[in-house]
N, C-alpha and C positions, 0 to 999 in steps of 0.2 A: 563502849569503844575497845576495851579488852578483848571482849568475845570477838568483835570483827578481827581483830589484829590476830588471835589464836586460829580463826575459820581462813583466814589468809594463808596462815603457816601451815594448817591442816591440808591446804589444796597443794602447797607447794610439794608438803610432805607426800602426797599421794603420788604427785607427778614423779616425784624422785623414785618412789618406790617402783612404779611403772618401769622408768628409766633403767633401775638398776636390775630390775627382772628380765627387761629384754636385752640388757649386755651381758648379763648371767647367761642366760638360756639361748641367745641366738649369736652372741660375737664366736667366732671361732676359737677353739681352746688354744692352739698352737699361736695364736696373735694376742694373747692374754697372759701377764705375770701370775705367778701363784698368790703373792701377797694381795695383788688386786682382785683375784678371785676370792680370796679367802675374806677380803674386807666386805666384798658384795655380799657373799653369803651371810657374814654376821649382821650386816645390815638387815637384810631381809628376815632374820630370824627375830632381829630385835622389834622390826615392823609387825611381826607376826603375833609377839607378845603383846604389845602395845595394844593392837586391834583386839587381841583378846580379851583383856582387862577392859578397853573402853565398852564391849559389849554387855561386860558384867556391870559395870557402872552403870549404863544405862537400864539395865535389866534390875537397878537397886540393889544386887548381891553384895558388891564391894565397892569402897573407895579408899581403898588402901595406897594406892597408887597415884593418888590426886597430886601429891606434892611433887610428884617426880614426870609425872606425865607433861605437863606444860613445859617443864625444862627439856625434854628429850623431843617433844613435837617442836619447840623453836630452835633448838641449837642443831640437833640433829640433820635437817635437811640442809642447814647452812654448811655444816661439816660434808655434808656428803655430794654436796655441788662443788665445793672447792675440791673434792678428793677426786671427783670426776674430771673436772677440768684438768688437774694436774696430771690424773691417769691417761687422759686423752692427748695432751700436751706432750707427754714423753713419748706415747704410741705414735702420734705423726712426725716425731723427730725420730725415732727408730723407723717407722716404715718409709721415712724419706732418705733414711740411710741404707736402708735395704733395698729401695728402687734405685738408688744412684749404683749401687754394688752390682745389681739385676743389669742395668742399663748397660755398665761396664763391659759384664759378661756378655751380653745381647751383642753389642756392638763387637766385640771380639770374637765371637761366632761367627757374626754376619760377616766379618770380614775374612776369617777361616772360610768360609762358605763361598764368598767371591773367589776368592783365590782360586779355592779347589774348583771352581766351576771354570773360570777363565782359564786356569793354567791346564786343566784336563779337557778342554772344548777342542773340537777340530776345527771350530773357525777361528780366523785372528781377531784377537780382541787389541784395542790399542787406545791410549790418550794422548794427545800431542797439545803442545801451545801454540799459539796462532804462529809462531814461526816456523812450525813443523817439528820441533824437538819432541821427541818422544819422552814423555813423563813416565808411561806405563807400558808395556808391550808383554802379552801372555807368552806362552812358551813357543805355541805354535807360529806367531810372529816373528819371535827370535829365530827360530830354528829356519823357517822359510826364507826369511829377507836379512837376516844378521844383524837385528837393530839390537842397538847398545842403548840401555836405559840409564838416564841420569848424568850421562856425560855431556849434556847441552851440546851435543853434535846433532848437525842437519845429517840425514842419510846420504851417501855420496852416490847419487842415482843420476843417471843422463837428465840433461836440461829440459829435455820435452816431456820427461815424466814427472819432474819435479814443479814444471809451470802448470800440468795439468793438475797437480795433486793440491798446489798453493789455490789455484783458480777454485776447486771443489770444497777447499777449507774455507776460502771467504765466502763462498755461498752458504755454507753452513752456518757460519757465524751470522750472517745477515738474516737469512731466512728462517733460521733456526736447525733446518733440516737438510741434507742431499742424499740422494741418492743414484746409483749408478754403475757403471763398469769402468775399473781402473787396472791398468797394465802395469806390473811392479817386478823389476826384476829379482831373482833369488841371489844366493852366495855366488853361484856360479854365472851370473850375468845372464840366465834364461829367463825371459819373460814370461810371469804368470799374469791371468786374467781374473780378477777379482770382482765380486758382486759385493758392492761396499755400500753399507749406511752410515751416514756421519751425522752426529747433532751437538748442537750447544749444551755445553756443561759451565754452569754459574756457581762461582763459590759467593761464602759469605762476605768475603773481603773485597767483593768486586770482580777478581780475575775470572777470566774466561779460558776455557778448554775445550778441546774439541774430542768427543769420543767416537769411535767407531768400532764396526762390527763387520769382517768381512770373510765371503767364502770364496774358496779357490775354485772358480768355473772352468778354468783351461780347458779340460778336456770335455767338457759339457757346450763351451763355445766352439771346440772344434768339430763337434757332432753337429751343433746346429748350421755351422756353415756348410757342412759336408751336404745337409739335409737341403740347405738353401739352395745348393747346387743341384743336386738331385730333384728338387721340386719343379723347377721349369721344365727340366727333362722328363718328368712324369706328366706332367699337364699338357706338353706338345707331343707325347706318343700319339700316334695313331690307334693305338691298340686301348682299349679299355680297362683301367684298373680300378678295382673293388676291394677294401679292406674290412673284413669283419672281426668281432670278437667271437671268444670261443662259442657262444651260443648263436651264431649266426646274425646278429645284430650289425648293422651297415655302420661302420665309422669313417668311411672316407671313399670318395669316388673321384675321378679326374673328369676335365671336359670332354674327353673323347667317350667315356661312359655314359655321360650324360646325352650325347647325341643319338648315341646308341639306343638307350632306353626311351627317352624322350623326358625323364624325368631329371630335375634340377638337384642340386646335391642337397638342398634344406628339405627336399620331399623325400630323399633317402637315407640321409644320415638319421640314425636312432630307429630307422624301420628294419623289419627282419628281411633277409634274401630271399623269402619265400615271397614276397611281394612281386616277383617278377616270374612266377611260376606258371607256366601254360597248361599243365596237366598232360602234356604229351610224355611225360615220362611217369613210370608207374613207381609204386612204393620201393620196390626190388632196387630200382636204378638209384633212388638217393639212399637207400641203404649201403649199399656197395661204395657210393660215393663218400659217404661220411667215415664209414670203417678204414676207407683207405686214407683219409687227410688227418682223421684223428689218431692214427698209428704213426703219423709223423712222415709219410709218404707223400708223394706229388701226384696228384690226381690230373689226367688229361684227357679231353675226348669232346664231343659235339653234343648239344642240347637245343632244345626250342624253347624259347623265353617268350614273354610278353610284354611288349611295350605299354607304355601309359595309356596311347589312345586305343588300346585293344589288341593292336594287330602283331601276328607272330613273328620272330624273327628267328635264325638259326645263328649260333655262336660257337666258335671253335674258342674252349677255355681251358687255361691251365690254372690249377688251384693248388697252393702249398702252404704247410705251417710256418709261422714265425715266432721262434722258439727264444724265450728270455735267457738270462746269464745261469738261472739253474736248470735250464735243459728243458723246461716245462712250456707248452704251446700256450702262447699269450694271444697271437691274432691267426687269421687266415686272410692270405693274400690271391686275388685272382688276375690274370692277365686274360682278356677277352677280346674278341674280335667278332664283327658281323660279317658272317658268311652267307648271308641272304643271297645276295647277288651272286656269288660263286657256285652258290647251290642251283639256283636257276641256270644259270649258264651251263654248269655240269649237266644237269638233266638236259637242256637244250643240245648241247656237244655229244651227250649219249645217245639222244633221240637222233641227232642227225647220223652219225655212226651207225645205229641201229638202221635207218633207212639205206644208208650206203651199202652194209651188208646185204639187205634185203634185195637192195637193186641189184645187186652184181649175182645174186643167188637166181633171182627171177628172170634177170635177163638173160643168163645163161641158158637157164631151163627153156625159156621162151623160144630163144634162137633154135635151139635145137629140137624144140617142139614145132616150130614153124615147118621146118623139112619134113618131119611126119605129116603135118597138115597138107603140105604139098603133095606130095604122094597120096595120101586119102582122098582129097579132093578130086585130083587129078583123074586117077583110077574110078572114082564113082562119075565123072562126067564121060570117060570112055565106057563104061557100063551102060549108063544112061542111053549113050546114042547107040547101043546094039539092041535095045530091047524096045519093045512095040509101045506106043504110047497105050497110057490107060491100062497097062498090066498090072498085076498086083506087085510083081516083083521090082518092076520100075518105081512104082509109088516107094517102096522099101528103100532103095537105092536114093532117089531124091531126097529123102529126109535124113539119109546118112550123109548127103551132100549139104543140105543146108545146115545141119548140125556142125560139119566142118568148117562152113564160113564163118558161123558163130563163132568157134573156136578161134579162127583165123583174126577175126576182129578183137576178141579177147586177147591174144597173144601180141598182136600190134601194140596194144596198150601196155602188156607188160613189158614188151620191147623199149617202148619210151620211156617208161619208169626206169628200166635198167640202161638207159640211154646205149642203145645197141641198135637203136631204129635206123636206117640208111636215110640220110638228110642231105637236101642239095641246098646248102646255104647261100644267100645272096645278099649283096649290099641293098638294104631297102630301108625305107621309111615307114615306120610303125603306123604312123597316123594315115596315110594312104593306103596301106593292107587295110585297116580297119574299115576305111571308108567304101573300099570295095566289097567288104564282107558285111555290110550295114544290112541290106534286103534279107539276107540269111538268117542274121541275127535276130531281126525283127520276127520273124516267122517261129523263130527258136522258142523265143520267150512269151508268144502270145501277144495278142492286141490289147489285153486288160493290164498289161504292164509297160510302162512308159519307158522308153530307152534314150538317153540323154548321152550325147557325145560332147566331150570337151576337149579337142584335138588341137594342139597348137602350130603354128604354121612355121616352116622351113626347121623342121628338128633335124638335128643331127643324126645320120645313119647309124644302123644296128648291122651285124652280119649273122642273118637266121634264116633258116628256112621258112618260107612263107605259109607252107601248109602247116608247120609246128605252130607258128603264131594263131593260124586258126583253130588249131587244137586247143591252145591254151584259152582262147576265147570262148571256144564251145563249151568246154567242161566249166570254166569259171560262171559263164554265162546258166547253166545247167543248174548248178549247184545254187547260184543268186535266185533263179525263178523258183525253186523248190522252197528255199527257205522265204520268200516272200508268201507262196502259197499256204505254206504251213501256220502263218499269221493270220491266214482267212482274209476277211474282208476288211478288217481293220487295220487303221493306217494309211500311208503313202505306199504305192506300189510303184517302185521307181528303180531302175538299175542305171548306174552312170559310169562311164567310160572316160578316163583321163589320160592324157600323155602330156608328159613333162619332162623338162632336162634337170637334173640334180647332179651334184658332186659330193660323194660318200668320203668325208673325210677319215682319218684315223680313230677319232672318238668314236664314231658309230659302228665301224668296222669292229672295234674292241668289244663292244657291246651286243653284236649282233653275228651270230656264230654263222657262217657261210657267205659273209658278206666280203666285197673286194672293194678298197679304196679306188677312187677315179671318178672320171665322168661316166655318168650313165643316163640312159631313157626310162623314165619311170612308166611303168603301166599299172593305173590304178582302176580296179573293178570293185564299184561300191552297190551294196543292195540295201533296201529298207525291210531286211528279214529278222527273223527272232534273235538272232546272233549265234556266236558259238560259246558255250560254257569255258571258263578258264582251263578247267582240268583236261578238256578234250582237244585244247589247242594244239598240244603237241603231237596229238595223234593223228590228226586229220590227213597228212600227207602218208601215212602206212598203207601199203596195197591190203585192199579187201577189208579195210575198217571203214565202217559207216554207221550212221544212227537211223539209217532207213530202215524200213520193215523187210522182210525176208522177199527175197523176189523182187523188190522195187529197184534196188540198185548193187552194182557188183563191188563197189568200195576203191572203184581204179580212176575215177574222174581226177582227183587231186592228186592222186599219186603220179599219173601220166604228167599233170603240169609240173609238179615238181621236177621229173625226171628229165622233161624238154627244157626247162629252165638251167637246171644244173648242166645239161648236155651242152647248152649255149653260153657256159662260162657266168651264168646270171647268178639271181639269189630271190627267195620270195619268201613273204613274211605276211601274218595275218594281223589285223586290228580289229578287235571286235568286243562288244560290250553285249551282255545278255538283254534282249529285249531292245537294242539299240541299232541293230543291224552290223553289217561285216564289211571291211576293206580287205581286200588282196592287193599287196605291193609287188609288184615283178619290176626288178631292175635287170636290165641287159647292158652289157657296157657297149659304150660307144665305139664305133669303127673307125680306127685310125691309121689303116696300114698306108694306105695311099696318100701321097701327098697333098693331091687335091681335096681329099676329103678333111685330112688334118687343118688344111689352111680354112676350109668352111666351118670347122670345129673352132678355131680360135677367134674366127669373126663373129661367131654367133653365140659362143658359150658366156654363162654370165662370169663376172669377175668373183672367185670364189675365196679371194683373200682375206684374212681378216682387218676390219675397219675399225680402228680405235676410238675412242671418243670420251667424254666426261658426261655425266649427268648420275643421277639416283633414279633405280628403277626398282619397282615392285614386282616380283616373280612370286604367282602363284600357279603351284603346280601339284597334284595330288599322287602323282609318280615319283617317289622319292629318287628313282635313278634320273630321271628327266630333269627334275628340278635342281639336283646337284649338280647336272650337266649344263644346264642353262646358267646357274651361279659362277661355275669355275669359269666358262667361257667370257661372260660378260665383265667378271672382275678380272680377268688377265687381259682385257681388250681397255681397261682404264674406268671401267663405271663402278659405281658403287651400290651394292646389292642389297635389299630389303626381301626376305622369302617367308612364304607362308606356304602350308599344305592345305589350305581350304579356304574358301571364299570367306566363311564366316569368322575363321580366325583374321583373314587379311584386313577385313571390316574393323574388327575389336582393336588390332593393332593400330591401324590409321585413325581411330578414335583417339588415341592417346598420343601418336606420333605427332609434333609439331614442326619438324623440319621440313625442307623442300622435297618434293617428288616430280618428277620429269615425266615418267612413262610407266604406263600398267602392262607387263608381259602376262597374261592368263591364258590357261588351258580353258577349253570352251566347257569340254563336257566333263563334269566331276560329280562326287558323291554332293548331294546336298545343294545347295544354290550353285548354279553355273556360272560359266566366266561372265556371259552376256549381262546377267543380273548383278553380278558384282561391278562390273563396268558402269552400270547405271547408277550405281547407289554412290560408289567412290566419285563419279562425276559432280555429286551433289556436294560432297565434302571438299573435294580439290578441282572447280569448274576448269573448264581448258584443259584439263590433263590429256594427254596422249594414250593412245592405246594400242598393244599390238596383240592379236589372239593367237593361239596355237592349237591344232586339233589333227588328229589322224582320220577325220573325216573332211571332206571336200566342202566346199561353200555351199553347193547345191545339195547336198545329204541334210547339213546343219540348218538350212531353210525348210527343209522336209519337217525337220522336228521341231519347227517353230523357233529356232533361234536367229532370227533375223537381226540385222545392224552390223554385219560385219564390214561391210563397203569396202571390200579390197584388202583390208588389214588383217589379213588371215595368212600364218605360217604353216604350210603342212606339214606334218611329221611322216618321216625323220628330216630333220632341217639340219645342214652343216653349219659349223661356225661362222665360215663366211656368210652364209645365206642372214643369219641370225644378227650377227653385227652390223651386214650391210642394211637390212630393214630397219634397225632400231637408229641408225645413225642416219638414215634418209627421213625417218619421221621427227626426231628430233632436232632436224637442221632446216624443215620445212617453216617457211615464213621467216626465218632468220636473215 
């Protein structure tokens, strides 16, 4: 039994040895007293001695320490455990005292840091009770608002200010937090706007307080208010506005710029401005551009960019740097205007002036040259009359005379272009003049080309020379015949002549250089030939300009027509698409000098007044200027307009549009799907929808192109405001 008892204490002794070893060598030196350390060292020394003698005993070397060994093994562990417990108890108390002292110091330091933070903070920091009395206010709060802390007084601020603050405090107590703007007066009574965050503070004794942090945003709010005022102005500007960073990345565009480019803001923002490059400007252009704006200067100029749909447009741009407070460039702002229409108009006007100048020159030369030809031809005839028939000299003189007659014919054309031709104007009905000239026209164009006449009845008269009207018809018919023959035997071979009354309004006149407002007789000559390329349409009226081979044409046919039309105070325009034929529109003013004629006009002329109405109309037109015109006219007349630049886009839009739709107003000849096909497909989506078509070609020409089904619902271009609104009003009210 004693052996087990000793074994038990041996085990305890071994554990005590390990504990003493760990405490001595693992515990921090500064956490252990000297006496404790000395005791542990002595204990380990005794254990080493006892262990050494135990080894000797078991080896049979000695048993001298047997009487002491058992005593040491039994009593020492007990003493060691007691000492260890008392030491640890003293250490715990010491550590606790040290921890409390460190805690006090930490709290004191934290409070000092809090006060340093709040007192030196540019933000307003405060603590108030539920009644609004300030329990704490930092230096910024005291300086700005004149707050007194600890006097248990509520600030003497206006009632509306205090009521708003109390309401915000209640929300903070109920919900735990409130954020928003507060307006508080300073010591001088001036209101400051603060961005405030309030939150509930609960103490251990159950009391609630409200803590708050506020930033003075008075100047920022004033800036925002200024931006809010400027924002609608920028958005409503007709000019496009774009802002980029210093690397050219787009960060803002207004609505006008979206319309110019065809991109929406989401598609442009984040992209580099080079997304709009057309390739029309070279590298040197952009180098100069960037060198100007990066140097802090403003750049102004014109350039060509590319829309989303790939089409090019001209723009007038002003680009300038926007600098920050440190004087460094932060942004680049650009104000841009689409001047494509102006460029086209300038080109047309320039061409018109060019024709005017050439006309004056050739007219004067031709007039003088005609006098010389009179003498040449006259003396030639005299010489011929005095020479024997068949003689060699007579033959030579006859050739001189023939050449003079050809020169006289050429001069007559030049005089017509220069408007110096002698004319004998009369009051006449163009339809009757054309009917009397029909047999000559048929012989002129040949039997293999069909001539179709669409001549109205009881047309208003014009004041012109019948011979000049014949000249106009002859020259236009010759050009139409040649254009058809150049197409070979392919397609229809037809020329259509139409006469109708129209009234040109200011809108049409503004966009067509050379036109005049008022009632006109419109003469249309349409062919099914090869058409005229767009780049040549401005030059076709120039004298001696021709696309025919050398020796085939003089290039004076259309120049003569132009001169005659201008001489009679009219205007002429061409409408053509390559491969789609050509239409020449001649406008001659209605003669209204005599009262009787004026009365006839008033009784037969259509009512050109704008007719207002209501309804939702889908306008489909690939020409932007024409589409914009139709939209503006219809909206001014009271209609709601949906618009599309192609038949494909119109169908896509109608698939997602669930609102009502009363009428489709569409151009017929468009790239891609034509207007007739669009109407057919849209009728399946919207059964019973009413349709009005527009085209520069007549109904007969459209039928030749296989575009059947107009059924009288065709409005010929150019149309006036009155014509458009009257036709739509009539269609919408049919059957009501």
